[in-house]
C-alpha positions as CSV (number, residue, x, y, z in Angstrom):
1,M,-4.4,-20.1,-10.2
2,A,-6.1,-17.4,-7.6
3,Y,-5.3,-18.5,-4.0
4,Q,-9.1,-19.2,-2.8
5,D,-7.1,-18.3,1.5
6,L,-4.3,-17.2,3.2
7,H,-3.9,-20.3,3.9
8,E,-3.0,-21.6,0.4
9,F,-1.0,-18.7,0.7
10,V,0.8,-19.6,4.0
11,E,0.9,-23.0,3.0
12,L,3.1,-22.2,-0.7
13,L,5.5,-19.7,1.9
14,E,6.1,-22.9,3.8
15,K,6.9,-25.2,0.7
16,R,9.2,-22.2,-0.5
17,S,11.3,-22.4,2.8
18,L,10.0,-18.1,3.1
19,L,8.1,-18.6,5.8
20,R,9.2,-19.5,9.6
21,R,7.0,-20.9,12.3
22,I,7.5,-20.2,16.1
23,S,6.7,-22.5,18.7
24,Q,7.9,-20.9,21.4
25,S,5.6,-19.1,23.7
26,V,5.5,-15.1,22.7
27,D,4.4,-12.5,24.1
28,P,1.8,-9.9,22.0
29,I,2.5,-7.2,24.2
30,L,5.9,-5.4,21.9
31,E,7.7,-8.4,22.0
32,I,6.5,-9.3,18.7
33,A,6.7,-6.7,17.3
34,E,10.2,-6.7,18.0
35,I,11.2,-9.5,16.9
36,T,9.5,-8.5,13.1
37,D,11.3,-5.6,13.1
38,R,14.8,-7.6,12.6
39,V,13.5,-10.2,11.1
40,T,11.7,-7.7,8.4
41,K,14.8,-5.4,8.5
42,Q,16.6,-7.9,7.3
43,G,14.4,-9.7,4.7
44,G,13.6,-12.5,6.8
45,P,10.7,-14.7,6.2
46,A,7.2,-14.4,6.7
47,L,6.7,-15.4,11.0
48,L,3.5,-17.7,12.3
49,F,3.8,-17.3,15.9
50,E,1.7,-21.1,17.1
51,K,1.7,-19.8,20.7
52,V,1.1,-16.0,21.8
53,K,0.2,-15.5,25.5
54,G,-3.4,-15.2,26.5
55,S,-4.5,-17.1,22.5
56,S,-5.3,-19.8,20.6
57,V,-4.9,-18.2,17.7
58,P,-1.7,-18.3,15.5
59,L,-0.8,-15.0,14.7
60,L,0.8,-14.8,11.0
61,I,2.9,-11.4,10.3
62,N,5.3,-10.0,7.8
63,T,3.8,-11.5,4.9
64,F,4.8,-9.3,2.4
65,G,7.5,-7.8,3.4
66,T,10.2,-8.9,0.7
67,L,9.4,-8.5,-3.1
68,E,9.6,-11.7,-3.7
69,R,6.7,-12.5,-1.3
70,I,4.2,-9.6,-2.8
71,C,5.1,-10.8,-6.6
72,L,4.0,-14.0,-5.3
73,A,1.1,-13.0,-3.6
74,L,-0.3,-11.4,-6.3
75,E,1.1,-14.3,-8.4
76,V,3.3,-12.5,-11.0
77,Q,7.1,-12.3,-11.7
78,S,7.7,-8.6,-11.4
79,L,5.0,-5.8,-10.0
80,D,5.5,-4.1,-13.3
81,D,3.8,-6.9,-15.4
82,I,0.8,-6.0,-13.6
83,A,1.0,-2.3,-14.9
84,H,1.8,-3.5,-18.4
85,R,-1.9,-5.7,-17.8
86,I,-3.4,-2.6,-16.8
87,A,-1.7,-0.6,-19.4
88,K,-2.9,-2.6,-22.3
89,L,-6.4,-2.3,-21.2
90,L,-6.3,1.7,-21.1
91,K,-4.9,1.4,-24.0
92,P,-7.4,3.3,-26.2
93,E,-8.3,1.2,-29.3
94,V,-11.5,1.7,-31.8
95,P,-12.2,-1.9,-32.8
96,M,-12.4,-2.2,-37.3
97,G,-11.5,-5.4,-38.2
98,L,-12.7,-9.0,-36.5
99,L,-9.2,-9.3,-34.7
100,E,-9.8,-6.2,-33.1
101,K,-13.3,-6.3,-32.0
102,L,-12.0,-9.6,-30.8
103,K,-9.2,-8.5,-28.5
104,A,-12.0,-5.6,-27.1
105,L,-14.4,-8.6,-26.5
106,T,-11.2,-9.7,-24.3
107,K,-10.9,-6.5,-22.0
108,L,-14.5,-6.8,-21.4
109,K,-14.5,-10.3,-20.2
110,E,-11.3,-9.2,-18.5
111,F,-13.3,-6.3,-16.6
112,A,-16.5,-8.9,-16.1
113,D,-14.3,-11.6,-15.0
114,A,-13.2,-9.2,-11.8
115,L,-16.7,-8.5,-10.5
116,P,-17.6,-10.5,-7.2
117,V,-20.0,-12.5,-6.7
118,S,-22.7,-13.4,-3.7
119,V,-22.3,-17.0,-2.3
120,R,-24.8,-18.5,0.5
121,S,-21.8,-18.8,3.0
122,G,-18.1,-19.4,2.9
123,P,-15.5,-20.5,5.4
124,C,-15.6,-17.4,7.4
125,K,-19.1,-18.6,8.8
126,E,-17.8,-21.9,10.5
127,V,-18.2,-20.0,13.7
128,I,-20.4,-17.4,14.9
129,L,-20.5,-15.8,17.3
130,R,-23.8,-14.0,17.9
131,D,-24.5,-13.8,21.5
132,R,-21.3,-13.0,23.3
133,P,-19.2,-11.7,21.2
134,S,-15.6,-11.0,22.5
135,L,-11.9,-9.9,20.6
136,S,-10.2,-11.5,24.0
137,F,-9.0,-14.6,21.8
138,L,-7.7,-13.1,19.4
139,P,-3.4,-12.6,19.2
140,I,-4.3,-8.6,18.7
141,L,-0.7,-6.5,19.1
142,Q,0.3,-3.6,21.2
143,C,3.7,-2.7,18.4
144,W,5.3,0.0,20.4
145,P,6.3,1.0,23.7
146,K,3.8,4.2,23.7
147,D,1.4,3.0,22.0
148,G,-2.3,4.2,23.5
149,G,-3.0,0.2,23.9
150,R,-3.6,-2.9,21.5
151,Y,-3.8,-2.4,17.9
152,I,-5.6,-4.7,15.0
153,T,-3.8,-3.9,12.7
154,F,-4.2,-5.3,9.4
155,P,-8.2,-5.3,8.9
156,L,-10.5,-4.7,5.8
157,V,-12.9,-2.3,6.7
158,I,-15.8,-2.4,4.8
159,T,-18.8,0.1,4.7
160,R,-21.6,1.7,2.4
161,D,-22.1,5.1,1.1
162,P,-25.5,6.0,1.9
163,E,-26.3,8.0,-1.2
164,T,-24.6,6.1,-3.6
165,G,-24.9,2.8,-2.3
166,D,-20.5,2.6,-3.2
167,R,-18.3,0.2,-0.7
168,N,-15.1,1.2,0.1
169,V,-12.9,-1.8,1.6
170,G,-10.1,0.0,3.6
171,C,-6.9,-0.5,5.8
172,Y,-7.5,1.7,8.7
173,R,-6.3,1.0,12.2
174,M,-8.2,-0.2,14.8
175,Q,-7.2,0.3,19.3
176,V,-8.8,-2.0,21.1
177,F,-10.4,-0.5,24.2
178,D,-12.7,-3.3,25.1
179,E,-13.6,-7.0,24.1
180,K,-16.6,-4.8,22.5
181,T,-15.5,-1.9,20.8
182,T,-12.3,-0.2,18.9
183,A,-11.6,2.7,17.7
184,M,-11.9,3.6,14.0
185,H,-9.0,5.8,12.6
186,W,-11.0,7.3,9.4
187,Q,-8.8,10.0,8.4
188,L,-9.6,13.6,7.3
189,H,-8.9,12.0,3.3
190,K,-10.0,8.6,3.5
191,D,-13.5,7.4,1.6
192,G,-14.7,5.8,4.7
193,T,-14.5,9.0,6.3
194,A,-16.4,10.4,3.4
195,H,-18.9,7.9,4.6
196,Y,-18.6,8.6,8.0
197,R,-19.6,12.2,7.5
198,K,-22.9,11.4,5.3
199,Y,-24.2,9.1,8.2
200,K,-24.0,11.7,10.8
201,V,-25.5,14.8,8.9
202,M,-28.5,12.2,8.7
203,G,-27.9,11.5,11.8
204,K,-28.2,7.6,11.6
205,R,-25.4,4.9,13.0
206,M,-23.3,3.6,9.6
207,E,-23.4,-0.7,9.7
208,V,-19.4,-1.8,9.4
209,A,-18.0,-4.9,8.6
210,V,-14.6,-5.4,9.3
211,A,-12.9,-8.9,7.5
212,L,-9.8,-10.5,9.0
213,G,-7.5,-12.1,6.4
214,A,-8.4,-13.0,3.0
215,D,-6.9,-13.7,-0.4
216,C,-3.7,-12.1,-0.9
217,A,-5.5,-10.0,-3.7
218,T,-7.9,-8.7,-1.4
219,M,-5.6,-8.0,1.3
220,Y,-3.4,-6.0,-0.3
221,A,-6.5,-4.1,-2.6
222,G,-7.7,-3.0,1.1
223,T,-4.5,-0.9,1.2
224,A,-4.5,0.2,-2.6
225,P,-5.3,4.2,-3.3
226,L,-8.2,4.0,-5.3
227,P,-10.1,6.8,-6.1
228,S,-13.2,7.4,-4.2
229,G,-15.8,5.4,-6.0
230,M,-14.0,2.3,-6.9
231,D,-14.7,-0.8,-5.5
232,E,-10.9,-2.4,-4.3
233,L,-12.7,-6.1,-4.2
234,V,-13.3,-5.2,-8.3
235,L,-9.0,-4.4,-8.4
236,A,-8.9,-8.2,-6.1
237,G,-10.5,-9.6,-8.7
238,F,-8.8,-7.9,-11.6
239,L,-5.1,-9.0,-9.9
240,R,-6.2,-12.6,-9.2
241,R,-7.9,-13.1,-12.2
242,K,-11.1,-14.3,-10.5
243,P,-14.0,-12.9,-8.8
244,V,-13.8,-12.2,-4.5
245,E,-17.0,-14.4,-3.4
246,L,-18.6,-12.8,-0.7
247,V,-21.6,-13.4,2.0
248,K,-23.9,-11.7,3.9
249,C,-23.1,-11.1,7.4
250,E,-25.1,-11.7,10.2
251,T,-26.2,-8.6,11.8
252,V,-25.2,-5.7,9.5
253,N,-26.4,-5.0,5.9
254,L,-23.1,-5.7,3.7
255,E,-20.7,-8.5,2.2
256,V,-17.1,-9.9,3.1
257,P,-15.2,-12.4,1.4
258,A,-16.4,-15.6,2.1
259,H,-13.1,-16.7,2.3
260,A,-12.2,-14.5,5.8
261,E,-10.1,-15.8,8.4
262,I,-12.4,-13.8,10.8
263,V,-15.0,-10.8,10.5
264,L,-16.3,-8.5,12.8
265,E,-19.5,-6.9,12.6
266,G,-21.2,-4.3,14.2
267,Y,-21.8,-0.1,13.9
268,V,-20.5,3.1,14.5
269,D,-22.5,5.7,15.9
270,P,-21.8,9.1,14.4
271,Q,-22.1,10.9,18.0
272,E,-19.6,8.9,19.9
273,A,-15.9,10.1,20.1
274,R,-13.3,8.7,22.3
275,T,-9.6,9.4,22.7
276,E,-7.5,7.5,20.1
277,G,-3.3,6.9,20.3
278,P,-0.7,7.4,20.8
279,F,0.1,5.5,17.9
280,G,3.5,4.1,16.1
281,D,3.3,5.0,12.7
282,H,5.2,4.6,9.5
283,T,6.3,7.6,9.2
284,G,8.4,6.2,12.3
285,F,7.5,8.4,14.6
286,Y,4.2,8.2,17.0
287,S,0.7,9.4,15.4
288,L,-0.3,11.6,18.4
289,E,-3.8,11.7,20.3
290,D,-7.1,12.8,18.6
291,K,-11.2,11.9,18.9
292,F,-12.3,8.8,16.7
293,P,-15.2,7.1,16.2
294,V,-15.8,4.2,17.8
295,F,-17.0,0.6,16.7
296,H,-19.3,-1.6,18.5
297,I,-19.4,-5.5,17.5
298,T,-22.3,-6.6,17.5
299,C,-21.1,-10.1,15.9
300,I,-17.9,-12.1,15.6
301,T,-17.7,-15.2,12.3
302,H,-14.2,-17.0,11.8
303,R,-12.9,-20.4,10.5
304,R,-12.4,-23.7,12.9
305,N,-8.9,-23.2,12.5
306,P,-8.3,-19.0,12.1
307,I,-4.9,-17.1,11.7
308,Y,-4.9,-14.0,13.0
309,P,-3.3,-11.6,10.2
310,T,-1.3,-8.3,11.6
311,I,1.3,-6.1,10.4
312,I,3.7,-3.7,12.8
313,V,4.3,0.0,11.0
314,G,7.4,2.2,12.2
315,K,10.5,2.8,10.5
316,P,11.8,1.6,7.1
317,V,12.0,-0.9,6.3
318,Q,9.0,-2.8,7.2
319,E,6.0,-4.9,6.0
320,D,4.1,-1.7,4.2
321,D,6.7,-0.8,2.4
322,F,6.4,-3.4,0.2
323,L,2.3,-3.5,-0.3
324,G,2.7,0.4,-0.7
325,K,5.8,0.0,-3.4
326,A,3.3,-3.1,-5.2
327,S,0.4,0.3,-5.1
328,E,3.6,2.3,-6.6
329,R,3.8,0.2,-9.7
330,I,0.2,-0.8,-10.4
331,F,-0.6,2.7,-10.7
332,L,2.0,4.2,-12.3
333,P,0.1,3.7,-15.9
334,F,-2.7,5.4,-14.5
335,I,-0.6,8.6,-13.6
336,R,0.5,8.3,-17.1
337,M,-2.5,9.0,-18.5
338,M,-2.7,12.1,-17.0
339,V,0.5,13.0,-16.6
340,P,2.1,11.3,-20.2
341,E,5.7,12.9,-20.1
342,I,6.5,10.9,-17.4
343,V,8.7,7.6,-17.5
344,D,9.4,6.6,-14.3
345,L,8.1,6.9,-10.5
346,H,9.6,6.0,-7.3
347,L,7.9,6.9,-3.8
348,P,11.6,6.0,-1.4
349,F,10.7,4.0,1.5
350,E,11.9,6.4,3.4
351,G,9.6,8.7,2.7
352,A,6.6,6.9,4.0
353,F,5.0,7.1,0.0
354,H,3.3,10.4,1.3
355,N,6.5,12.6,1.7
356,C,8.7,12.4,-1.4
357,A,8.0,11.3,-4.6
358,I,10.8,11.0,-7.5
359,V,9.8,11.1,-11.5
360,S,11.9,11.1,-14.1
361,V,10.5,12.9,-17.3
362,K,11.3,12.9,-21.0
363,K,11.8,16.6,-21.1
364,S,10.8,18.5,-24.3
365,Y,10.7,22.5,-23.6
366,P,11.6,24.7,-20.5
367,G,9.1,24.7,-17.4
368,Q,8.2,21.1,-17.8
369,A,9.8,19.6,-14.9
370,K,8.0,22.6,-12.7
371,K,4.3,21.8,-14.4
372,V,4.9,17.8,-13.5
373,M,5.5,18.8,-10.0
374,Q,1.8,20.5,-10.2
375,A,0.3,18.1,-11.8
376,I,1.2,14.8,-9.3
377,W,-0.4,18.3,-6.7
378,G,-3.5,17.2,-8.0
379,L,-3.3,13.8,-8.5
380,G,-5.1,11.7,-5.8
381,Q,-3.2,10.7,-2.6
382,L,0.1,12.1,-4.8
383,M,-1.7,14.9,-3.8
384,F,0.8,14.5,-0.1
385,S,4.2,14.7,-2.0
386,K,5.6,16.8,0.6
387,I,8.6,16.9,-2.1
388,V,8.7,16.4,-5.7
389,I,12.4,15.5,-7.8
390,V,11.8,15.5,-11.1
391,V,15.1,14.5,-13.3
392,E,15.8,13.5,-16.9
393,D,14.3,10.0,-18.4
394,S,17.8,8.4,-18.5
395,V,18.0,8.5,-14.8
396,N,16.8,5.3,-12.6
397,V,14.9,6.8,-10.2
398,Q,14.9,3.2,-8.5
399,N,18.3,4.0,-7.5
400,L,18.8,6.6,-4.9
401,R,22.4,7.2,-5.3
402,E,21.7,8.5,-9.0
403,V,19.1,10.4,-8.1
404,A,21.3,11.9,-5.2
405,W,24.2,12.6,-7.3
406,R,21.8,14.3,-9.7
407,V,20.1,16.7,-7.4
408,F,23.3,17.4,-5.8
409,N,25.1,18.3,-9.2
410,S,22.5,19.4,-11.5
411,I,20.2,22.0,-9.2
412,D,21.1,25.8,-8.3
413,P,18.7,26.1,-5.5
414,K,17.1,29.4,-6.3
415,R,16.6,28.6,-9.7
416,D,15.3,25.0,-9.1
417,L,13.1,25.0,-6.1
418,L,9.6,25.6,-5.9
419,F,7.6,26.2,-2.9
420,S,4.0,25.7,-3.0
421,E,1.3,24.8,0.0
422,G,-2.0,22.6,0.2
423,P,-3.3,19.5,2.2
424,V,-0.5,17.4,3.6
425,D,-0.9,13.5,5.0
426,E,-2.7,13.5,8.3
427,L,0.5,11.7,10.0
428,D,2.9,14.1,8.6
429,V,4.4,15.1,11.9
430,A,6.4,18.3,10.3
431,S,4.0,20.7,9.0
432,C,3.1,23.6,11.3
433,Y,-0.3,22.5,10.9
434,A,-2.9,19.7,11.3
435,Y,-3.3,18.2,7.1
436,Y,-1.6,21.5,5.5
437,G,1.6,22.7,4.9
438,T,4.8,23.5,2.3
439,K,5.9,21.5,-0.4
440,L,8.9,21.4,-2.4
441,G,9.3,21.0,-5.8
442,I,13.2,20.5,-7.2
443,D,14.0,20.2,-11.0
444,A,17.0,18.2,-11.5
445,T,16.5,18.4,-15.4
446,N,19.2,19.4,-17.6
447,K,18.2,23.5,-17.7
448,G,18.8,25.5,-21.2
449,P,18.4,29.4,-21.7
450,E,14.7,29.7,-21.7
451,E,15.5,28.6,-18.0
452,G,17.8,30.9,-16.9
453,M,20.7,28.7,-17.7
454,K,23.7,31.5,-18.9
455,R,26.1,29.3,-19.6
456,P,25.7,25.3,-21.9
457,W,24.8,22.6,-20.0
458,P,27.3,20.1,-20.4
459,D,27.8,16.6,-21.1
460,E,27.7,13.5,-18.7
461,I,30.4,10.9,-19.0
462,V,29.8,8.1,-20.4
463,M,31.7,5.0,-21.6
464,I,31.5,4.3,-25.4
465,P,29.5,0.6,-25.5
466,A,32.1,-0.9,-27.5
467,I,34.4,-0.2,-24.2
468,K,32.2,-1.5,-22.5
469,E,31.3,-4.5,-24.4
470,L,35.1,-5.3,-24.5
471,V,35.8,-4.8,-20.8
472,D,32.5,-7.6,-20.7
473,R,34.0,-10.0,-23.0
474,R,36.9,-9.9,-20.6
475,W,36.8,-9.1,-17.3
476,E,37.7,-13.2,-16.6
477,E,40.7,-12.8,-18.5
478,Y,41.6,-9.6,-16.0
479,G,41.8,-11.8,-13.1
480,I,39.9,-9.1,-10.5
481,K,37.3,-10.3,-8.0
482,L,35.1,-7.6,-6.4
483,N,33.1,-8.6,-3.4
484,P,28.5,-8.4,-4.5
485,N,28.7,-5.8,-1.9
486,A,31.6,-3.5,-3.0
487,K,30.1,-3.7,-6.5
488,A,26.3,-3.1,-5.9
489,Q,27.9,0.2,-4.0
490,N,29.5,1.6,-7.4
491,S,27.3,0.6,-9.8
492,K,24.4,2.4,-11.2
């Protein structure tokens, strides 16, 4: 059953002892970030701060900060369950008999049920601040010491393409300049930026709406790396198996989730830009100051008792890592459509999801690993992958120790490294130029003579199944006790 709103999810987390209420007074300047950083890195609960200095609105953070909670948010036992569901929808079938036709109708219904629907009103309209809208009542964080100020870090920024009418929902940080203006951090390669460029050419103000808090699927969808022109709210409807309800804004011609906690309405003037940053980013480094568009607030609407959802980013592990893990699993079927030999994909937390991609492949011909590297550099936001590691399909790419063993032992640097150049993420701190840098591919697959291997490739050491089964059966009989940590360290 789809969550109607964020409040329902909070109630469920509390029932399952996955949320902790903090009733002590806390400061939104750095203190909450330090608390959250410690909790997230220890795999701790979601946090609801009930008394944030300077605000009467409770603050929710670390909402999706474990695999258990992101699965609970998307209502699945495993994130791979969503991938399997998508793979079935993508599987091409020619409906021949009655059963096949019924299956095709079921697929069409599933797509139709994902489309958002308009409603006349919703909880986000319970309070309307149109005359003197102000951000001052919200518990907005400063996360890190050198941040340029306070930042809204988990907004769903809604815009429309002025030519096609396509909607985009993106999660772009917003530095607060004053109670009625913020920066709009539209990175160079993002869809929000593409809309902004068109308005700039047209010389028109760009209408913008920002939803803070919604049902879990919608909050996730705003972070998803969808191809340009695809509506994130359709993805949300698909994930929750129920359409997202939308309501018209008061002062701009846009629609927002009717069950949002807080909505900011306003505009961006394409001729105006201000200095934004620095900001402690998900790479673990500060992104530097730069000029970005300015968002002017014309109206604020909210629930009578709203929750302010936010997030911190920084050195992993952080909450956004689990949102990224969801995207890794959910979009794997689409990646396999383009590169069918890929078996699995892992974007390690330590690589901030754009610095390293590890893939396993079913290798069937020489040079295939290098073909896969270049295919990945041509796929959507995977083009930002600074390092691509390709291993055999027998390797568990989710196990970094196993991958490291393969890389350290299975490559000849001269033969197996591929250097390329191309776009890099705007947040990349190591490239010599902004937006452009060097890529590295590492072929850690088995090599044959056609790939320059002049000796036979050795067999991997593997125990025979019969002995493994024997030892499994007799393990308690041996009386050997391993502590869980030691066992995990030595398992593959």
